[in-house]
MIZAGU-21821 format. One line per 4 residues: number of its first residue (from 0); for each residue y, x, z of N, C-alpha, C. Coordinates in pm, whole numbers, plus 50000, padded with zeros to 5 digits. Layout:
NUM = Y:X:Z:Y:X:Z:Y:X:Z | ...
//
This chain:
0 = 43557:35781:43789:43617:35914:43788:43629:35964:43646 | 43750:35994:43603:43771:36049:43470:43726:36195:43468 | 43674:36238:43355:43618:36373:43346:43722:36480:43368 | 43848:36452:43333:43952:36553:43352:43965:36592:43499
4 = 43917:36507:43587:43929:36533:43730:43809:36608:43786 | 43719:36653:43700:43609:36734:43749:43662:36853:43829 | 43776:36905:43787:43830:37022:43857:43873:36988:43999 | 43894:36861:44028:43941:36822:44161:43828:36771:44250
8 = 43708:36765:44196:43597:36706:44268:43485:36807:44288 | 43399:36780:44385:43284:36864:44406:43162:36813:44332 | 43052:36885:44347:42928:36847:44280:42882:36708:44322 | 42906:36671:44445:42864:36539:44493:42930:36426:44414
12 = 43053:36450:44370:43122:36347:44292:43053:36326:44157 | 42998:36433:44100:42924:36420:43975:42797:36339:43999 | 42730:36369:44109:42608:36295:44144:42640:36147:44163 | 42749:36117:44232:42787:35978:44256:42820:35905:44127
16 = 42889:35975:44037:42922:35912:43909:42796:35880:43831 | 42701:35972:43831:42574:35948:43762:42501:35829:43823 | 42501:35821:43954:42433:35709:44021:42497:35576:43986 | 42629:35574:43975:42697:35450:43936:42659:35408:43794
20 = 42628:35506:43711:42586:35478:43573:42437:35449:43563 | 42367:35460:43673:42225:35432:43673:42138:35544:43618 | 42189:35668:43620:42112:35781:43568:42110:35893:43672 | 42020:35987:43651:42012:36105:43737:42023:36230:43650
24 = 42088:36330:43704:42104:36457:43634:42032:36567:43712 | 41970:36662:43642:41909:36776:43711:42017:36876:43751 | 42057:36874:43876:42163:36962:43924:42110:37047:44038 | 42148:37174:44038:42104:37264:44144:42212:37367:44170
28 = 42219:37413:44293:42311:37521:44329:42240:37656:44330 | 42113:37657:44290:42034:37780:44287:42056:37853:44154 | 42167:37921:44144:42203:37990:44020:42109:38107:43992 | 42039:38155:44095:41951:38269:44076:41848:38246:43966
32 = 41805:38122:43946:41703:38096:43844:41752:38134:43705 | 41884:38134:43685:41940:38167:43554:41944:38317:43531 | 41928:38395:43637:41931:38540:43625:41794:38598:43588 | 41691:38518:43597:41555:38566:43572:41534:38595:43424
36 = 41470:38705:43391:41439:38732:43250:41328:38639:43202 | 41310:38635:43073:41207:38550:43012:41148:38624:42893 | 41017:38625:42882:40952:38685:42766:40903:38576:42673 | 40939:38587:42547:40897:38491:42445:40835:38568:42330
40 = 40706:38551:42313:40634:38613:42200:40665:38762:42188 | 40667:38829:42301:40689:38973:42301:40834:39015:42305 | 40926:38920:42298:41069:38950:42308:41117:38921:42450 | 41192:39013:42507:41242:38995:42643:41386:38947:42639
44 = 41409:38832:42697:41545:38780:42713:41593:38818:42853 | 41710:38874:42863:41759:38929:42990:41790:38822:43093 | 41819:38700:43049:41851:38590:43139:41822:38458:43070 | 41854:38347:43137:41819:38214:43086:41936:38142:43020
48 = 42034:38215:42974:42153:38155:42914:42162:38191:42766 | 42205:38093:42687:42211:38111:42542:42343:38062:42486 | 42390:38131:42385:42501:38083:42302:42439:38001:42190 | 42478:37874:42181:42425:37788:42076:42495:37815:41942
52 = 42431:37779:41831:42493:37801:41700:42613:37709:41677 | 42731:37767:41670:42856:37693:41647:42923:37752:41524 | 42925:37675:41416:42976:37726:41290:43128:37744:41293 | 43173:37858:41241:43315:37888:41239:43382:37862:41106
56 = 43304:37837:41001:43362:37811:40867:43463:37918:40830 | 43429:38042:40855:43525:38150:40833:43463:38269:40760 | 43361:38241:40677:43303:38346:40596:43384:38370:40470 | 43344:38468:40393:43409:38499:40266:43349:38411:40156
60 = 43413:38404:40040:43358:38320:39932:43215:38352:39894 | 43173:38478:39910:43036:38513:39873:42938:38495:39989 | 42986:38442:40103:42899:38412:40215:42891:38517:40322 | 42962:38627:40308:42960:38733:40409:43045:38693:40530
64 = 43018:38751:40646:43103:38725:40763:43247:38770:40738 | 43343:38688:40781:43483:38722:40769:43536:38785:40898 | 43667:38809:40903:43726:38873:41021:43710:38786:41146 | 43734:38654:41132:43719:38567:41248:43573:38553:41289
68 = 43482:38561:41192:43339:38560:41226:43306:38677:41318 | 43348:38796:41277:43320:38916:41355:43387:38908:41493 | 43509:38857:41497:43579:38842:41626:43500:38751:41719 | 43452:38638:41666:43380:38541:41748:43254:38603:41808
72 = 43178:38677:41725:43052:38732:41776:43072:38854:41864 | 43181:38925:41848:43213:39029:41946:43237:38966:42082 | 43308:38854:42083:43336:38785:42210:43208:38730:42271 | 43120:38671:42188:42992:38623:42239:42908:38739:42292
76 = 42905:38850:42218:42824:38965:42257:42867:39021:42392 | 42997:39022:42416:43046:39072:42543:43034:38972:42656 | 42983:38855:42626:42980:38746:42724:42861:38741:42815 | 42754:38815:42784:42645:38828:42880:42524:38739:42859
80 = 42521:38653:42758:42405:38567:42737:42287:38646:42683 | 42168:38611:42729:42048:38681:42685:42003:38643:42546 | 42051:38529:42497:42013:38480:42364:42140:38438:42290 | 42160:38491:42172:42271:38449:42087:42210:38387:41962
84 = 42227:38257:41951:42173:38181:41838:42282:38173:41732 | 42270:38260:41633:42372:38276:41530:42384:38148:41448 | 42503:38120:41401:42536:37993:41336:42465:37971:41203 | 42487:37852:41145:42423:37809:41021:42457:37904:40906
88 = 42352:37949:40837:42364:38035:40721:42288:37967:40607 | 42357:37933:40500:42298:37856:40391:42190:37936:40317 | 42085:37864:40275:41976:37930:40205:41999:37939:40054 | 42104:37872:40004:42137:37876:39861:42280:37829:39844
92 = 42344:37857:39731:42484:37817:39713:42507:37667:39727 | 42419:37585:39670:42438:37440:39678:42410:37384:39817 | 42355:37467:39905:42323:37423:40041:42439:37440:40138 | 42550:37498:40093:42662:37527:40183:42738:37400:40220
96 = 42775:37390:40346:42849:37274:40396:42998:37285:40368 | 43044:37402:40331:43184:37426:40297:43193:37559:40224 | 43302:37585:40154:43311:37709:40075:43313:37835:40159 | 43331:37821:40290:43336:37938:40378:43213:37950:40467
100 = 43113:37866:40443:42991:37878:40522:42919:38008:40487 | 42861:38071:40587:42790:38196:40565:42667:38172:40477 | 42632:38273:40399:42514:38268:40313:42465:38412:40295 | 42346:38440:40340:42291:38576:40338:42221:38603:40204
104 = 42265:38707:40137:42210:38744:40006:42184:38894:40002 | 42115:38938:39898:42094:39082:39880:42228:39154:39867 | 42325:39087:39803:42455:39151:39777:42538:39171:39903 | 42527:39079:40000:42609:39094:40121:42527:39133:40244
108 = 42404:39176:40221:42316:39214:40331:42381:39317:40422 | 42451:39412:40364:42514:39517:40443:42613:39465:40545 | 42688:39360:40508:42786:39303:40600:42716:39237:40719 | 42603:39171:40694:42527:39110:40804:42463:39217:40892
112 = 42414:39324:40828:42357:39435:40906:42460:39494:40999 | 42581:39512:40949:42687:39570:41031:42723:39479:41148 | 42728:39349:41123:42764:39256:41230:42653:39247:41334 | 42526:39240:41290:42416:39234:41386:42414:39359:41474
116 = 42437:39474:41414:42440:39599:41491:42557:39599:41589 | 42672:39549:41545:42789:39545:41633:42766:39451:41751 | 42701:39338:41727:42671:39244:41835:42587:39313:41942 | 42483:39382:41901:42393:39444:41998:42459:39563:42068
120 = 42537:39639:41993:42607:39752:42053:42711:39704:42155 | 42783:39597:42122:42885:39544:42213:42821:39491:42340 | 42712:39418:42325:42644:39363:42442:42591:39475:42533 | 42536:39578:42473:42484:39689:42552:42597:39761:42625
124 = 42707:39784:42555:42819:39856:42614:42887:39775:42724 | 42906:39646:42701:42986:39567:42796:42902:39497:42903 | 42774:39468:42873:42693:39394:42969:42562:39464:43005 | 42534:39574:42939:42412:39647:42971:42285:39576:42930
128 = 42290:39496:42825:42171:39426:42777:42175:39415:42625 | 42059:39392:42569:42052:39366:42425:42008:39222:42406 | 42094:39136:42354:42057:38995:42338:41956:38978:42226 | 41871:38878:42240:41787:38836:42129:41877:38758:42033
132 = 41870:38793:41906:41963:38741:41807:41887:38662:41700 | 41913:38532:41694:41845:38442:41601:41944:38396:41493 | 41903:38403:41367:41984:38352:41257:41937:38213:41218 | 42029:38120:41203:41995:37982:41169:42004:37962:41017
136 = 41889:37935:40955:41883:37911:40811:41892:37762:40783 | 41983:37723:40694:42010:37580:40677:42026:37539:40532 | 41995:37412:40507:42038:37343:40386:42115:37220:40434 | 42240:37207:40392:42327:37103:40448:42296:36963:40397
140 = 42217:36952:40290:42172:36821:40247:42284:36724:40214 | 42286:36609:40281:42388:36508:40252:42528:36554:40291 | 42537:36663:40365:42669:36714:40405:42709:36839:40328 | 42644:36863:40215:42678:36978:40133:42815:36960:40067
144 = 42896:37066:40076:43027:37071:40011:43054:37213:39965 | 42973:37268:39878:42988:37410:39843:43120:37445:39778 | 43183:37349:39711:43312:37373:39648:43426:37303:39722 | 43398:37252:39840:43500:37182:39918:43503:37032:39898
148 = 43424:36983:39803:43413:36839:39778:43269:36796:39802 | 43248:36672:39849:43112:36628:39876:43020:36641:39754 | 42905:36702:39777:42802:36716:39672:42667:36692:39740 | 42647:36571:39793:42531:36545:39878:42398:36543:39804
152 = 42301:36609:39862:42163:36600:39815:42080:36547:39931 | 41990:36455:39903:41925:36380:40010:41776:36359:39981 | 41705:36319:40087:41566:36279:40073:41555:36136:40020 | 41657:36058:40049:41661:35918:40010:41786:35857:40069
156 = 41813:35733:40035:41934:35669:40087:41917:35626:40232 | 42028:35633:40306:42032:35592:40446:42156:35506:40464 | 42145:35374:40450:42262:35286:40452:42356:35306:40570 | 42308:35326:40693:42404:35345:40803:42497:35464:40785
160 = 42450:35566:40712:42531:35686:40691:42608:35682:40560 | 42593:35573:40484:42654:35567:40350:42741:35444:40332 | 42794:35392:40440:42871:35266:40434:42992:35275:40343 | 43053:35390:40337:43175:35405:40257:43154:35492:40134
164 = 43030:35503:40091:43000:35591:39978:42934:35512:39866 | 42957:35558:39745:42888:35501:39630:42750:35564:39619 | 42643:35483:39603:42508:35540:39593:42495:35643:39482 | 42578:35631:39378:42568:35722:39265:42607:35865:39294
168 = 42676:35891:39407:42720:36028:39436:42608:36112:39496 | 42498:36050:39533:42390:36122:39600:42283:36165:39501 | 42242:36291:39514:42130:36339:39434:42005:36339:39522 | 41907:36256:39484:41781:36251:39558:41690:36361:39504
172 = 41654:36453:39591:41574:36568:39549:41434:36524:39506 | 41386:36582:39398:41251:36555:39351:41150:36634:39434 | 41024:36598:39423:40919:36672:39493:40917:36818:39448 | 40936:36842:39319:40937:36980:39269:41053:37059:39326
176 = 41169:36995:39336:41286:37064:39393:41261:37099:39540 | 41200:37008:39613:41170:37034:39754:41069:37147:39768 | 40970:37149:39684:40870:37255:39691:40933:37392:39664 | 41021:37397:39566:41088:37525:39536:41179:37567:39651
180 = 41238:37470:39717:41331:37499:39826:41261:37567:39943 | 41135:37536:39965:41062:37594:40078:41068:37747:40075 | 41061:37804:39955:41063:37949:39944:41201:38008:39971 | 41306:37926:39962:41440:37977:39994:41448:38015:40142
184 = 41375:37942:40225:41374:37976:40367:41303:38109:40391 | 41197:38133:40315:41128:38262:40325:41221:38376:40285 | 41296:38356:40178:41389:38459:40132:41494:38491:40238 | 41550:38386:40298:41652:38407:40401:41592:38473:40524
188 = 41470:38434:40560:41404:38495:40676:41382:38644:40653 | 41336:38680:40534:41312:38821:40504:41442:38902:40511 | 41549:38845:40458:41679:38913:40462:41731:38923:40605 | 41708:38818:40685:41753:38820:40824:41686:38933:40901
192 = 41558:38953:40876:41489:39062:40944:41544:39198:40898 | 41570:39212:40768:41630:39335:40718:41768:39360:40780 | 41839:39251:40808:41975:39263:40862:41976:39300:41009 | 41861:39295:41076:41855:39334:41216:41849:39219:41314
196 = 41830:39098:41264:41812:38984:41354:41670:38987:41411 | 41653:38924:41525:41523:38922:41593:41439:38800:41554 | 41501:38705:41485:41428:38586:41446:41511:38499:41356 | 41446:38397:41301:41514:38300:41214:41482:38159:41263
200 = 41582:38074:41256:41570:37933:41291:41563:37852:41162 | 41453:37779:41142:41444:37686:41031:41511:37557:41080 | 41638:37542:41046:41721:37437:41105:41671:37298:41067 | 41645:37217:41170:41592:37082:41148:41664:36984:41240
204 = 41796:36990:41239:41872:36905:41331:41995:36846:41264 | 42052:36747:41333:42183:36689:41301:42195:36630:41161 | 42080:36584:41109:42072:36514:40981:42105:36600:40860 | 42097:36733:40877:42096:36816:40759:41959:36799:40693
208 = 41933:36864:40583:41824:36823:40495:41688:36814:40563 | 41644:36920:40631:41511:36914:40691:41507:36809:40802 | 41614:36798:40879:41621:36693:40981:41605:36556:40916 | 41672:36534:40804:41663:36405:40736:41523:36378:40684
212 = 41453:36484:40645:41318:36464:40592:41225:36401:40696 | 41254:36422:40823:41166:36370:40929:41170:36218:40939 | 41272:36156:40882:41281:36010:40884:41270:35949:40744 | 41204:36021:40654:41188:35970:40517:41071:35872:40510
216 = 41076:35770:40595:40968:35672:40604:40945:35600:40470 | 41052:35573:40398:41041:35491:40278:41034:35572:40149 | 41031:35704:40160:41019:35787:40040:40873:35789:39994 | 40847:35769:39866:40710:35779:39815:40671:35926:39795
220 = 40540:35950:39782:40495:36083:39748:40467:36173:39867 | 40449:36302:39840:40402:36394:39943:40503:36430:40050 | 40630:36392:40033:40732:36426:40132:40785:36302:40207 | 40714:36193:40200:40761:36073:40269:40647:35984:40314
224 = 40681:35891:40405:40582:35795:40452:40520:35835:40583 | 40402:35895:40580:40330:35933:40701:40401:36049:40772 | 40369:36067:40897:40427:36180:40972:40388:36312:40906 | 40265:36323:40860:40224:36446:40792:40312:36474:40671
228 = 40340:36371:40593:40423:36390:40474:40568:36417:40510 | 40620:36343:40608:40761:36358:40645:40790:36494:40706 | 40690:36557:40761:40710:36690:40820:40668:36802:40725 | 40628:36767:40602:40575:36866:40509:40679:36973:40474
232 = 40800:36930:40437:40905:37026:40403:40931:37120:40520 | 40940:37066:40638:40967:37144:40759:40854:37243:40786 | 40732:37193:40789:40618:37279:40821:40597:37386:40715 | 40618:37351:40590:40601:37450:40483:40710:37556:40486
236 = 40834:37515:40520:40943:37612:40532:40917:37709:40647 | 40867:37655:40759:40831:37741:40872:40720:37838:40832 | 40619:37787:40766:40507:37872:40724:40553:37978:40624 | 40643:37939:40533:40693:38035:40435:40771:38147:40504
240 = 40852:38111:40602:40927:38213:40677:40832:38302:40755 | 40730:38243:40814:40635:38322:40892:40557:38419:40802 | 40536:38380:40676:40457:38465:40586:40527:38597:40554 | 40658:38603:40570:40731:38727:40539:40774:38800:40666
244 = 40745:38742:40783:40787:38803:40910:40688:38911:40951 | 40739:39011:41021:40653:39118:41071:40714:39177:41197 | 40632:39252:41270:40684:39327:41384:40744:39243:41495 | 40689:39125:41521:40739:39043:41630:40860:38960:41596
248 = 40895:38952:41468:41008:38869:41424:40976:38723:41454 | 41068:38655:41524:41045:38517:41567:41079:38419:41457 | 40993:38321:41438:41025:38207:41353:41033:38087:41446 | 41152:38033:41458:41180:37928:41555:41256:37815:41486
252 = 41311:37723:41565:41382:37610:41505:41471:37542:41607 | 41582:37489:41557:41662:37394:41634:41628:37256:41579 | 41570:37173:41664:41505:37050:41619:41567:36926:41681 | 41602:36830:41596:41640:36697:41643:41514:36619:41678
256 = 41505:36575:41802:41391:36491:41840:41431:36344:41848 | 41559:36315:41826:41608:36176:41831:41740:36172:41755 | 41749:36080:41656:41868:36071:41572:41970:35968:41620 | 41927:35872:41701:42019:35766:41742:42039:35660:41636
260 = 41945:35649:41543:41946:35547:41438:41817:35468:41446 | 41824:35338:41426:41706:35253:41433:41612:35281:41316 | 41485:35252:41334:41386:35259:41226:41427:35164:41114 | 41414:35203:40986:41351:35324:40933:41449:35435:40898
264 = 41561:35442:40967:41665:35539:40929:41669:35661:41020 | 41605:35655:41135:41615:35766:41228:41481:35815:41279 | 41475:35942:41313:41357:36002:41373:41366:35986:41524 | 41250:35976:41590:41247:35964:41734:41268:35822:41785
268 = 41236:35723:41700:41242:35582:41739:41113:35516:41688 | 41091:35391:41728:40972:35320:41681:41014:35191:41611 | 40932:35141:41521:40962:35014:41454:40982:34902:41556 | 41092:34830:41540:41121:34720:41631:41182:34761:41763
272 = 41202:34890:41783:41254:34938:41911:41403:34962:41912 | 41473:34924:41803:41616:34948:41797:41648:35097:41799 | 41756:35130:41867:41800:35270:41872:41749:35344:41995 | 41662:35282:42073:41610:35347:42193:41519:35464:42156
276 = 41529:35576:42227:41442:35689:42196:41294:35656:42217 | 41212:35702:42126:41067:35698:42140:41016:35831:42085 | 40973:35918:42173:40945:36057:42135:40799:36083:42101 | 40723:35980:42072:40582:36000:42040:40565:36092:41919
280 = 40636:36065:41811:40624:36150:41692:40684:36289:41714 | 40803:36301:41773:40853:36435:41801:40759:36519:41886 | 40697:36457:41985:40602:36530:42069:40483:36579:41986 | 40432:36493:41900:40321:36533:41813:40361:36650:41723
284 = 40481:36643:41670:40531:36750:41584:40544:36881:41661 | 40602:36875:41779:40621:36997:41859:40487:37060:41895 | 40390:36977:41931:40257:37032:41962:40198:37101:41840 | 40219:37043:41723:40169:37107:41600:40240:37240:41577
288 = 40372:37243:41596:40446:37369:41577:40392:37477:41671 | 40360:37439:41794:40305:37536:41888:40168:37586:41841 | 40085:37494:41797:39951:37532:41749:39960:37628:41630 | 40065:37613:41551:40083:37698:41434:40154:37829:41466
292 = 40190:37850:41593:40242:37981:41632:40386:37985:41679 | 40459:37873:41674:40596:37876:41720:40599:37883:41873 | 40686:37968:41927:40690:37987:42072:40828:37961:42134 | 40926:37934:42051:41062:37908:42100:41120:37793:42020
296 = 41179:37696:42090:41232:37577:42025:41360:37534:42094 | 41462:37507:42015:41593:37464:42064:41605:37314:42037 | 41615:37235:42142:41610:37089:42129:41749:37027:42131 | 41775:36937:42037:41900:36864:42032:41873:36722:41981
300 = 41975:36639:41979:41962:36501:41934:42092:36459:41864 | 42088:36344:41796:42209:36284:41742:42261:36350:41615 | 42378:36303:41573:42439:36344:41448:42589:36362:41472 | 42640:36485:41468:42782:36506:41498:42877:36439:41399
304 = 42828:36401:41281:42911:36332:41183:42916:36182:41206 | 42813:36127:41270:42798:35982:41280:42806:35931:41423 | 42736:35994:41515:42734:35948:41655:42747:36066:41750 | 42857:36140:41744:42869:36263:41824:42861:36240:41975
308 = 42885:36116:42022:42873:36093:42166:42729:36114:42213 | 42633:36111:42120:42493:36130:42158:42459:36277:42173 | 42508:36362:42083:42469:36502:42094:42578:36591:42154 | 42702:36542:42159:42811:36617:42222:42897:36520:42302
312 = 42849:36473:42416:42928:36377:42494:43071:36426:42512 | 43167:36337:42489:43307:36377:42488:43394:36277:42563 | 43518:36320:42593:43618:36232:42652:43713:36181:42545 | 43747:36267:42451:43835:36228:42342:43764:36259:42212
316 = 43757:36158:42125:43684:36176:42001:43727:36077:41895 | 43646:36061:41790:43688:35980:41675:43673:35830:41692 | 43617:35784:41802:43600:35640:41823:43591:35611:41972 | 43602:35482:42007:43590:35441:42146:43446:35459:42191
320 = 43427:35514:42307:43293:35543:42356:43217:35416:42393 | 43090:35406:42352:43010:35290:42390:42944:35304:42527 | 42961:35419:42590:42897:35445:42719:42974:35554:42793 | 42952:35563:42921:43006:35675:42997:42940:35803:42945
324 = 43018:35908:42920:42957:36032:42870:42844:36085:42959 | 42848:36054:43088:42742:36098:43177:42606:36043:43132 | 42608:35923:43077:42484:35864:43025:42431:35948:42909 | 42522:35995:42824:42482:36081:42714:42425:36213:42763
328 = 42484:36270:42866:42433:36394:42924:42291:36372:42975 | 42270:36259:43045:42138:36229:43100:42035:36207:42988 | 42076:36143:42879:41985:36121:42767:41939:36254:42708 | 42033:36344:42688:41999:36477:42638:41899:36547:42730
332 = 41927:36545:42858:41836:36608:42954:41698:36544:42948 | 41695:36412:42937:41568:36343:42932:41486:36380:42810 | 41550:36392:42696:41479:36429:42573:41425:36571:42581 | 41506:36662:42631:41463:36801:42646:41344:36809:42742
336 = 41356:36740:42854:41251:36742:42955:41120:36685:42901 | 41129:36578:42822:41008:36516:42767:40934:36613:42675 | 41010:36687:42595:40947:36784:42506:40883:36897:42585 | 40951:36945:42686:40897:37054:42767:40771:37009:42841
340 = 40770:36889:42892:40650:36838:42961:40532:36828:42865 | 40560:36788:42741:40453:36768:42643:40399:36900:42589 | 40482:37004:42589:40442:37135:42537:40485:37242:42637 | 40423:37246:42753:40471:37333:42861:40471:37482:42829
344 = 40389:37525:42733:40385:37666:42699:40494:37707:42601 | 40559:37610:42540:40670:37638:42448:40795:37671:42528 | 40862:37780:42494:40992:37810:42555:41097:37719:42493 | 41165:37641:42576:41256:37536:42527:41399:37567:42571
348 = 41490:37557:42474:41633:37572:42500:41694:37432:42510 | 41769:37406:42617:41836:37277:42636:41975:37282:42574 | 42019:37167:42523:42149:37155:42457:42240:37058:42531 | 42367:37056:42489:42460:36953:42536:42508:36970:42678
352 = 42520:37093:42726:42557:37115:42866:42707:37120:42891 | 42786:37136:42788:42928:37169:42808:43008:37058:42873 | 42966:36933:42860:43049:36822:42908:43081:36832:43057 | 42991:36881:43138:43013:36883:43283:43107:36994:43330
356 = 43173:37062:43235:43268:37167:43273:43204:37269:43366 | 43270:37300:43479:43218:37403:43568:43084:37364:43629 | 43055:37235:43634:42928:37191:43691:42813:37202:43591 | 42843:37241:43468:42735:37262:43373:42649:37381:43414
360 = 42704:37472:43494:42622:37580:43548:42515:37524:43641 | 42551:37423:43720:42454:37357:43807:42352:37277:43728 | 42397:37219:43617:42305:37148:43530:42205:37245:43467 | 42256:37359:43420:42168:37461:43363:42065:37506:43466
364 = 42110:37532:43586:42019:37576:43692:41917:37468:43725 | 41962:37342:43728:41871:37233:43759:41764:37215:43654 | 41801:37229:43527:41704:37217:43419:41597:37325:43429 | 41640:37449:43451:41545:37559:43459:41462:37551:43586
368 = 41525:37524:43699:41455:37518:43826:41348:37409:43828 | 41378:37296:43766:41284:37183:43766:41176:37195:43660 | 41186:37297:43575:41089:37313:43470:41113:37226:43349 | 41232:37165:43341:41266:37079:43228:41307:37158:43105
372 = 41341:37284:43122:41378:37373:43012:41362:37516:43061 | 41356:37607:42967:41344:37749:43000:41476:37822:42987 | 41562:37772:42899:41693:37832:42875:41797:37723:42862 | 41919:37755:42898:42030:37660:42888:42128:37710:42782
376 = 42149:37628:42678:42235:37667:42567:42372:37603:42575 | 42475:37683:42545:42613:37636:42548:42677:37656:42412 | 42731:37548:42354:42796:37555:42225:42947:37550:42235 | 43001:37428:42255:43147:37415:42269:43200:37505:42381
380 = 43123:37517:42488:43166:37603:42598:43183:37747:42552 | 43095:37793:42463:43106:37931:42415:43232:37951:42331 | 43271:37851:42253:43398:37858:42180:43513:37878:42279 | 43515:37798:42384:43625:37799:42480:43617:37917:42577
384 = 43496:37957:42610:43470:38043:42725:43358:38140:42688 | 43384:38234:42598:43276:38319:42547:43206:38403:42653 | 43271:38429:42766:43207:38506:42873:43153:38415:42984 | 43117:38292:42948:43064:38197:43046:42942:38254:43118
388 = 42854:38321:43043:42730:38371:43104:42759:38476:43210 | 42852:38567:43181:42885:38672:43277:42936:38613:43408 | 43019:38510:43398:43073:38449:43520:42965:38375:43598 | 42876:38307:43527:42765:38240:43597:42677:38342:43667
392 = 42641:38447:43597:42544:38543:43649:42603:38632:43758 | 42730:38670:43745:42789:38762:43842:42857:38690:43958 | 42923:38579:43929:42997:38510:44034:42929:38382:44080 | 42826:38342:44010:42753:38222:44050:42824:38093:44018
396 = 42921:38098:43929:42996:37977:43898:43072:37994:43767 | 43117:37882:43715:43211:37880:43602:43350:37850:43654 | 43450:37909:43592:43588:37890:43635:43647:37768:43563 | 43692:37668:43636:43742:37544:43573:43850:37567:43469
400 = 43936:37664:43494:44048:37687:43404:44007:37751:43271 | 43880:37790:43259:43831:37849:43135:43735:37758:43059 | 43698:37645:43120:43592:37562:43063:43639:37475:42946 | 43543:37440:42862:43564:37341:42756:43606:37209:42819
404 = 43699:37138:42753:43749:37011:42803:43691:36890:42730 | 43595:36913:42641:43533:36804:42564:43639:36717:42496 | 43739:36785:42437:43851:36714:42373:43830:36691:42225 | 43726:36752:42167:43687:36734:42026:43782:36798:41925
408 = 43878:36877:41971:43971:36938:41875:43901:37039:41784 | 43799:37109:41836:43726:37203:41750:43657:37127:41637 | 43603:37010:41669:43538:36928:41567:43640:36873:41468 | 43757:36835:41517:43862:36786:41428:43899:36892:41324
412 = 43906:37017:41367:43937:37125:41273:43830:37133:41164 | 43705:37127:41204:43598:37138:41106:43598:37020:41009 | 43615:36901:41061:43613:36782:40976:43731:36781:40878 | 43840:36847:40915:43957:36852:40829:43948:36964:40726
416 = 43835:37035:40725:43818:37143:40629:43881:37274:40672 | 43919:37284:40800:43981:37406:40851:43874:37492:40919 | 43920:37585:40999:43833:37680:41067:43826:37644:41215 | 43711:37600:41265:43704:37551:41402:43700:37662:41507
420 = 43756:37629:41619:43756:37714:41737:43821:37636:41849 | 43837:37697:41965:43894:37623:42078:44047:37627:42072 | 44105:37512:42044:44250:37498:42032:44318:37523:42166 | 44252:37483:42275:44313:37490:42408:44298:37629:42469
424 = 44175:37682:42471:44148:37808:42542:44168:37932:42454 | 44166:37913:42323:44185:38026:42231:44302:37993:42139 | 44410:37952:42201:44524:37898:42127:44594:38000:42038 | 44583:38128:42071:44650:38230:41990:44605:38225:41846
428 = 44481:38184:41822:44427:38175:41686:44426:38031:41637 | 44380:37938:41720:44344:37805:41669:44449:37696:41689 | 44545:37719:41775:44649:37617:41793:44732:37600:41666 | 44764:37710:41600:44841:37703:41476:44761:37630:41368
432 = 44633:37660:41357:44549:37591:41260:44545:37441:41288 | 44541:37405:41414:44538:37264:41452:44669:37195:41416 | 44780:37263:41440:44910:37205:41405:44919:37183:41254 | 44865:37276:41177:44867:37261:41031:44788:37138:40988
436 = 44675:37115:41053:44595:36998:41023:44672:36869:41053 | 44738:36867:41169:44814:36748:41208:44928:36723:41110 | 44992:36829:41065:45102:36813:40969:45052:36757:40836 | 44937:36802:40790:44880:36753:40665:44841:36605:40676
440 = 44800:36567:40796:44759:36428:40818:44877:36335:40838 | 44997:36393:40845:45117:36313:40859:45146:36270:40998
//
């Protein structure tokens, strides 16, 4: 069954397809579980649905939100999700993934304050709730392009990710540089709280800098080798952010627990185990984060630049698929569930739900009902269908004609240096941008 035909099939057809692939998916028709509120470290989430951080690459040169940024978050705010996980915001100029990536500073604090206030006011007016609002603090690492050209900074070389690159273009950060960087996260966290956000995410996913540090097996010194050393940058950045937080401000993280790269290049695998997931180290790390006070964690896997079929199962993408996307959906669910089982008191957000289209509501319900996750996060779906949560909560379903099609066009826009959004469902803005990209590519 091709995924485009999800609209013509019932939930049983999804179950049958999964069975043919030898996997099982957590699916439920009990949508009521998604309507239940959730309290996390004193913060009340109105429901179990979240907007995942999806970067729009539409900020101003100084890092402030632009017009399209504000438009996107007004749409998310009116959509009904109890948690809005705000997109990647660079902790320093050299950390930006593109010249339009957001960056919170003392100079543009007012613009972020205005947007955070507008998000909460819009949600209250249109949905009668105040969403918990998390800002994602990031260093883009090997994917840094602050001036529009690659300017990668790394923990060390990773041959699988550097096949077409000259080793000389990479700047390997020194221990002193890494130590100084830890305080940049504290600075961003303090500004995020001043701006009116409810928490900060110390981003550790998708092979950006902190994510990459987790697999620095071959790096010498205090930031490489042992698990304690490889998690040092991450743990210190979290601690630095927590040191400036007050009044119930959440310090959380979006964490890669599996990179999809064999040892010694990827996290969440074991020596000699190939690319198969082994979550022993991620579980140990998550338990430590909980012991140190973290109460909310957003789980993801893979690398959207290298193996997007792992973290964003798709039908159309940059390469031929090595597996049925349903297998990728099941892998994501399995990783999320393993983390939740290992740290049951941690509130866990599940990722990668958009592929199942309208049946992703059943997947979200199944994850929460089975105890495999506490919240269901939607990324690509939010681009295409910003009011997805309202339809799930009020009508008990997603409308097929509004769902993400897993066509990867939003990713194509970002990779081409343009401004990503849903080309199909939000065509008034993004179809023209997509046509411009195609024309430039010949």
